[in-house]
C-alpha positions in Angstrom: -3.7 0.2 11.3 -4.8 3.6 10.0 -6.8 5.7 12.5 -8.7 8.9 12.1 -5.8 11.0 13.4 -3.5 9.7 10.7 -6.1 10.3 8.1 -6.6 13.9 9.3 -2.9 14.5 9.0 -3.1 13.1 5.4 -6.0 15.5 4.5 -4.1 18.4 6.0 -1.0 17.5 4.2 -2.8 17.3 0.9 -4.4 20.7 1.5 -0.9 22.1 2.1 0.4 20.4 -1.1 -2.4 21.9 -3.1 -1.8 25.3 -1.7 1.9 25.0 -2.4 1.3 23.9 -6.0 -1.8 26.1 -6.7 0.1 28.2 -9.3 1.4 25.1 -11.0 -2.0 23.5 -11.2 -3.5 26.7 -12.6 -0.6 26.9 -15.2 -1.3 23.4 -16.3 -5.0 24.0 -16.5 -4.5 27.2 -18.4 -3.0 25.3 -21.2 -5.8 22.8 -21.7 -8.7 23.8 -19.5 -10.3 26.7 -17.7 -7.2 27.8 -15.7 -9.1 27.2 -12.4 -8.0 23.8 -11.2 -5.5 25.3 -8.8 -7.8 27.8 -7.4 -10.7 25.5 -7.2 -8.8 22.8 -5.4 -7.1 25.2 -3.0 -10.4 26.7 -2.1 -12.0 23.3 -1.5 -9.2 21.9 0.5 -9.1 25.1 2.7 -12.8 24.5 3.4 -12.1 20.9 4.2 -9.4 21.9 6.8 -11.7 24.5 8.2 -14.2 21.8 8.8 -11.6 19.7 10.6 -10.7 22.7 12.8 -14.2 23.3 14.0 -15.4 19.7 14.3 -13.0 16.8 13.9 -14.6 13.6 12.6 -15.0 10.7 15.0 -13.9 7.9 12.7 -12.4 7.4 9.2 -15.8 7.0 7.5 -17.1 10.2 9.1 -13.8 12.0 8.0 -14.1 10.9 4.4 -17.8 11.9 4.3 -17.1 15.3 5.7 -14.3 15.9 3.2 -16.3 14.6 0.3 -19.4 16.7 1.1 -17.3 19.8 1.6 -15.6 19.4 -1.7 -18.8 18.8 -3.6 -20.4 22.0 -2.0 -17.4 24.3 -2.4 -15.5 23.4 -5.5 -16.7 24.3 -9.0 -15.9 22.6 -12.3 -15.2 18.9 -12.5 -12.8 18.6 -9.7 -15.3 19.1 -6.9 -17.7 16.4 -7.9 -14.9 13.9 -8.8 -12.8 14.4 -5.7 -15.9 14.6 -3.6 -17.3 11.4 -5.0 -13.9 9.8 -4.4 -14.0 10.6 -0.6 -17.7 9.9 -0.3 -17.2 6.4 -1.8 -14.3 5.8 0.6 -16.6 6.8 3.5 -19.2 4.2 2.4 -16.5 1.5 2.2 -15.0 2.4 5.6 -18.3 2.3 7.3 -18.3 2.8 11.2 -14.9 1.2 11.8 -12.6 3.1 14.1 -9.5 2.0 12.3 -8.6 0.7 8.8 -6.2 -2.2 8.3 -4.4 -2.6 4.9 -7.2 -4.6 3.2 -9.9 -2.2 4.5 -7.9 0.9 3.2 -7.3 -0.9 -0.1 -11.1 -1.5 -0.4 -11.7 2.2 0.4 -9.3 3.3 -2.3 -10.9 0.9 -4.8 -14.4 2.2 -3.9 -13.2 5.8 -4.3 -11.7 4.9 -7.7 -14.9 3.2 -8.9 -16.8 6.3 -7.9 -14.6 8.5 -10.0 -14.9 6.2 -12.9 -18.7 6.2 -12.6 -18.9 9.9 -12.2 -16.4 11.0 -14.9 -17.1 8.2 -17.5 -13.4 8.2 -18.3 -10.7 5.6 -18.6 -6.9 5.3 -18.5 -5.5 7.0 -21.6 -8.1 9.8 -21.7 -5.7 12.3 -20.1 -7.5 12.7 -16.8 -7.0 12.1 -13.1 -7.6 8.4 -13.7 -4.3 8.2 -15.5 -2.7 8.6 -12.0 -5.4 7.1 -9.8 -5.9 3.8 -11.6 -2.3 2.7 -11.6 -1.9 4.0 -8.0 -4.7 1.8 -6.7 -3.4 -1.2 -8.7 0.1 -0.7 -7.3 -1.3 -0.5 -3.7 -3.3 -3.7 -4.2 -0.3 -5.5 -5.7 2.2 -4.4 -3.1 -0.2 -5.2 -0.2 -0.9 -8.7 -1.7 2.9 -9.3 -1.8 3.5 -7.9 1.7 0.2 -7.7 3.7 1.7 -6.0 6.8 3.6 -3.4 4.8 1.1 -0.5 4.3 4.0 2.0 4.1 5.5 0.1 1.2 2.2 -0.2 -0.5 1.5 3.5 -0.1 5.0 4.3 -1.5 4.3 2.0 -4.5 1.0 3.8 -5.0 2.6 7.2 -4.9 5.3 6.2 -7.4 2.7 4.7 -9.8 0.6 7.9 -9.5 3.7 10.0 -10.4 4.5 7.9 -13.4 0.9 8.1 -14.6 0.9 11.8 -14.2 4.0 12.1 -16.3 2.5 9.7 -18.9 -0.4 12.2 -19.6 1.9 14.7 -21.3 2.1 12.9 -24.7 -1.6 12.0 -24.6 -4.4 13.5 -26.6 -7.3 14.4 -24.3 -10.5 12.5 -24.9 -12.6 13.8 -22.0 -13.4 17.1 -20.5 -12.7 20.6 -21.8 -9.2 19.6 -22.9 -10.7 17.3 -25.4 -12.0 20.3 -27.4 -8.4 21.1 -28.2 -7.8 17.9 -30.1 -4.1 17.6 -31.1 -3.3 20.8 -29.3 -3.8 19.0 -26.0 -0.7 16.9 -26.7 2.4 17.9 -24.9 0.7 19.2 -21.8 0.7 17.5 -18.4 -2.9 16.9 -17.1 -3.8 19.0 -14.1 -6.1 16.5 -12.6 -3.5 13.8 -12.8 -1.1 16.2 -11.2 -3.3 16.9 -8.1 -4.0 13.2 -7.9 -0.3 12.5 -7.6 -0.1 15.0 -4.8 -3.0 13.1 -3.1 -1.1 9.8 -3.2 2.3 11.4 -2.4 0.9 12.9 0.8 -0.8 9.7 1.7 2.6 7.9 1.5 4.3 10.6 3.6 1.7 10.7 6.4 0.0 7.3 6.5 3.1 5.2 6.1 
């Protein structure tokens, strides 16, 4: 079971990972975007952690809602609405449950993914965060179906799939967002959104497993 304490550790670990990789995310975004993904995400996750410090959420759904609303209100560009929607949809899926088992967490991840798809109107191959998130959620579902009690193994599979999806964005031509304006010049650059998404899944595997 995954309780709110574990989820708070995940959120804090993700915030730390974003802070540690802020320069990298900015560097990646400077090549094909506005050079603000690192700073935007770092600012947003710092605000999320500040909310945790002042008023810890009572259950997983409340935690996801708190994180999502904070990101939407503090992060500019596309990343705030997309990551915010991800967590807000996870909140809706989790509902008032005090803990999430494997299938419930899988459903929350799937709901978050569906929210990002609906908000961003992108698909795998467009060189966006979905290139990491879609295979990650699919890997989690597949691993959990094969071993329903092994949440840790499913999280590791998801993190590995996200990392592979991140790496696969490098040769792609961007078809969505500001990077798409560059046309062929977007080829050869790793997508910053897919990179931060891989951090999200890697920290989930490290803390929730």
